[in-house]
N, C-alpha and C positions, 0 to 999 in steps of 0.2 A: 780578674784573675789574680788569687791571694799570691804575694811573693814574699820571699823571708830573705832578710838581709845577709850577706854571708858570715860575717861576725864582727863584733866591735863597732867602728865606725866604716868598714869597708862596704862597699857596694858594686852593683855591675857597673854603672856609669855614674861620674862625677861630672856634672855641668857647673862651669866657674863662669859667674856674672848674674847679676841680679835686675839687668835692664829687662824690656818686654819681651827680647829675643831669648835671653837665658832662660826666663821664668817659663816661656812657651815650649822652649826645649825641654826642659825638665819635667814640664807635663805630656809632653809628646813622647818622650822617652818611657814615662811611666804607665802611657797607656798601651805600649806593646808588653807589657808584664814584667819590665824590668826594673829592678830596684835603683833607685838615685839619690845621689847626694848631691845637694844644692850648696855650693858654697856662695853665699851673698848675706849681706847685712839686712835683716828681716826689715820689709817696709822703707827701706833707705831712699827710694824713689817716690814715696807714695804723695806725699805733701809738697813736694820742693820746685816740682817741674810744672812751669807754666806754659809749656807747649802744647801742641794738639797733634794729632796723627791722622791723615786721611787714609784710612784702610779699604782696600779695594775689596769687591765681593770675594773672592777667594779666601784671601785673610780673614774675613768677618764668618766665612764659613767655616775656618779652622777654628776661629774661637768659640763658634757655636758648638761644635764637638766637645770642646774642653770645659763646656759649661759656664764660659765667662760671658757670654753675650748680654743675659739677661741684667747684669748689673751694669753694663754699658748702655743699653738701649736707651733709657730715658735721657743721657746726657748727650747722645749722638745726634748729628744732622746728615741726612741722605743728601749725596752729591747727584744731582739729576741732569745738570749741565756742566759743562768744561769749556769754558772760554778762554780762547789766547788772543792777547792783544799786543800786535805790534807797536810799541811806545818808544821806538828808539829817535827817531824823528830824521831817519835817514831817506835820502832820496829813494832808495831801492828797499822797499817794506813790506813787508807780508801783509794780507787781508786779515781783518779779524775774523777770526774762526770759531765757531759754537760746535760743540759735539755733544749730542743728547742720546742719554742710556737707551732710550727708547727704539733708537736706531738699530742698535742691536739685541732688541727684545729683552733688554734688562729694565727694571723698574729705577734702579739708580746704577752708578758706577761703583759706589761703596758709600763709606760713613765717615763724618770727622768726629774723632773722640779726643777729649781732653785726656793727656797723658797721665794725670794724676788717677784719674777714674779707670783708664786700662789698666794700669799698674796695680791699683787696689784690687780690680777684680781677679787679676792673674794670681796676685798674692793670694787672695781669699781661697782660690782654687789649691794652691800649693799647699794651703793650710789644711785643707779639707782631703787630701791624698795621703793614705798612710803610707804607702811605698816610695814617698819621698821624705827625706831627712835633710833639713834646711840646719846649715851650721853657720854663725854669724862670725866668721873668721875669713882673714884673706889668704889668698894662696903667695906663696914665696916662691915655689919651684917645681919641676915635674921631671920624674927620671922614667923615659920609656923602656920596658924590658920586654923581654920574648914573650912573655905570657900575662902580664900585668903592667900597669902603669903605677908609680909611686909618688904620691903629692905630700910636699911639705907646707905646712901651714905656718902663719906667721906667729902662732903660739909655740910652735916647736912640735905639735903633734905631727904624725905621718899616717895616712891613709891610702889604702889601694884600691884599683878599679880595673876593669878590663878595657874602658873606654872612657877618655876624657874630651870632653865637648867645651871648647874655649869661646865662651860668648861675653868675653872680658873686655871688648872694645880694643879700638886703634891701638892701644900699647899692649896688647894682650901678652901676659906672661906664658899663658898655653902656649901660644905660636913660637913665642922668644925660646921657649924649653924645648920645643920640636925642631929648632934650627929650620924653620920655616923663614924665608926671606921675604921681604916685604917692599913694595915701590911706593915712596910717599911723593906727594906734590904740594904745594901751596898755592892758593889762588889770593890775588890782590883785593879781596873783598870780606866783608864781615857781615852776618846775617843779625838782624834784630827781630824779635818774636813779641807779639803782644796780642791782645783781644779788644775789641771794642763794640760799642753800641752805633747803629744807625737808622736815621729816619725812615728808610723805605725798606720793604721786605726783600730778600736776596733771593727768593724764588728757588731757593737751593742750587743757584748758580754759583759756581767756586770760579773765579776769574785770575789769570795769571797774564800781569803786564809786563812785558819784555822791555828792560831799558839799557840804554848804554851801560849803566854799573850793574845791571844784573836783574833778576826777576822779582817782582813785586805780587806775591799771591795771596788772594783773601780766599777764606774757605768759609763756609758756612756753619753756624753752631746754631742751637736750639733759639726761637724767637728772633727778633731783629738784631741779631748778635753774630759776629765774627773772627774769625783768628786770622793772625796775618804773619807772613814771612818776608821781610824785605830785605834784599841782600843789595848792599851799597860799597861804595868805597869805605875803608875804616874812617876817614876824617868826616864823612858826611854823616855815618851814624854816631860818631862822637858830638857833631852839632845838634844832632836830634834829640840826645841825651841831655844837651843842655837847656833846651826851650821849655817853657812851661806847658801845661796840660792843653791850653787852646790852641797855641801855636801847633803843637804835634798833631790835633785832631785836624786843623786846616791843611798841614801837609798831607795827610793821609788821604784827607778829601780830595785835596787837589790832584794827588797821583793817581787817584780812581776816577778823574774827570767828574766827579759828584754822582757816581753810579748809583752811590746807596745815601745820596744825601748827606744831611749832617753828620758829623761823626763826633760820639761822645763817649765819656766812661771809659777811658783807655786803661787798661791795666799797666801795671809797671813793666819797662821794656826789660828784655834780656836778651842778650848778645853773644854771639860766636863768633870767633875767626874761623874762615872756610879753608879747609884743606881736604886731600884725598889721600888713600893710601888702597891698596890691591895685593894681597898675597899671593905668591909665586903658585902655591898650590893651596887647596882648601882641605885636604886631610892627607893623613900621613900616618904611619904605623901606630896604632891605637890612639890617635888623635884626629878630631873633626874640629872645623873652624866655623862659626855661625855668625851672622849679624857683622859688625863693624871690626871684629877680629878678623874677618875676610876680605871684607870690603867696606869703604866708605866714601862717600861724596856729597857735594851740595847738595841742599833740600829742594830739588827741582822735580815736578813732576809727579810728586808723591811716591818716589820708587824705593827710599832707604830702607825703611820698616817692612814694607810688604816684600821686598826682596831678602831681608831675613826671614821674614815667617815662610819663605818659599824653602830656603836653606832649610828652617824646621821640618817642613813637609817632606824633603824629599830626606833628610835623616831618618824619619820615621819610616819611609818606604824601603830605605836601606836596611833599618833592624827589622822590619817584617819578613824578610829574605833571610835573614842571618842566623846562625848555627845558634848554641847554646852561649857560646863567646861573643858577647857584643861588639869586642873590640877585633874581631877577626878581619883579614885583610880584605876580605869581600865588601866587608861594610865601609872602609874608609875608600877602598878603590872605587865603588858603585857610587859612593856619594862624590868624591872628587870629578868623577868623569860626569856625573849627572849636572852638577853645578856649574861647569864650566863657561858653557855657550850663554846661558842667561845671565850669570854674573858679568861675564866680558862685554854682553852688548847693552846691558843696563849702564855700567859703569861708563862704556866709550861713548854713549849717547848722551848721557847726561854732561859730560866734560866737554863733548863737541858743542852742544847746544850752549853752554854757560861761557865757552871760549869764544863762540860765534858773536855774543853780544858784546865782550870787551875788545873782538877784533877791529881794525879798520881796514882790513882787506876786502875790497870791494866784491872781489867774484864768490866770497864766501857769503857775503851780504846776498848777494843774487840767488847762489845755490838756496840758501834758507828760505827767501820770497817764494821762490820757485816751489820749494816743497810744500811751504803752507798753503800755496796756492793750488797744487795739486789736492792737497787732502782737503781744501775746502769745497772743491769741485769736482773731486773724482770720488764717484759712489762705493764701488769695490773695495779702493785704496783706503777711504775713510774705514770702511766696516773692519778689514785687516788691522788696521793703527788702531783702533778702539779695542779692538777684541786682544790684539797684542797687549795694549796697555794694562788691561786688566788680567788676562791670563797668558804669559808666554807661549807660543805653540799651538794655542786653541784655533787660531784662524786657520793655520795651514792644516791641522788634522782635519776641521769641518770640510776645507776645501778638497782634501783629498776623499774624504766620506763621499762627497757628492757627485766627485768625478768616478767613484767606485760604483755608486749607485746608477750614475748614467750609464757606464759601462755593461753593468749587469742587465739593465732595461733593454739597452740595445742588444745584447745577446739572446736574451727571451723573445724578443719580437722577431728576429731574424729566423 
């Protein structure tokens, strides 16, 4: 559908933020026939981010519809088994549990993709979309009016839009300008990120070792290579930064119990202090928040960017039902209502799991061990857990469909 920009630099929607969630949001808005301005430095994340992201199947399907997957596929590794290992050394510990994608009739749970590859592919799609205009200028402030929003840029220019999408991170100016409060908290942990080669095949198994300092998560990459997110106390991370390459590889191999054999060729470690935040609401008059502008939490269970991409999908669904005015109250109200359960559940679950590893409270250890035991041996519960991990609500809708089919069958046979 051909779309004309309103006038000058104005557009139906302004997306603020050049991370993967912001780029995806701009593409999603444009796909619904809206003219879009993207406020983000062009290519600012393409070469500098050494992290990878495990995108679950629904997120992969989203980037396929955006024409992005083909540029990522050769650099991505499928995740066919997810292994959780209790490595806390506590008396009450959970059993090691493997989850197989084939158990829920999937060939894989998702794919692990280097962030620089994903960002470059999203940027390429942005550059090829004529209804998206990218401006390499920072946002200074937003004023939300009755029939439009007015944005002031760092160069003094002002632009207007019907809707502003905040994808500008945990310190979001879009959120602050809308007077949306946010709850923040810190963790006594730092995450270090790296990639490495290993002697044995990973067989597309991603292993998450739960330690008393936090999770150690190995995720497959193509070939005999994996990425790693290791969450530890800040002083332990500093000690890792101080050792030579051989000692670092030995520390990684030891933490993995030599599961992948000898470790070699590590990339330079990058570190991030861990914190969390949660906006009190996810949309307001002519304002929608996506990604870390709405929610941020530790890198556990591949939840972060997948949650942000679900924000993007639900924004698209709200726009699909909207009138000509992309910033109408029906859009913001629908989006806010739809996102609450998913965001609250994921944020709470990740926070609880992380704190349970750090806590010395024995009943909490017992509850965690019992929960993992139920997932290891409970067939129906395993299926629900795995489906919910990929796509929230899918297992319950499938259960409802099966119950409805049984009721229809019983009615027709009587």
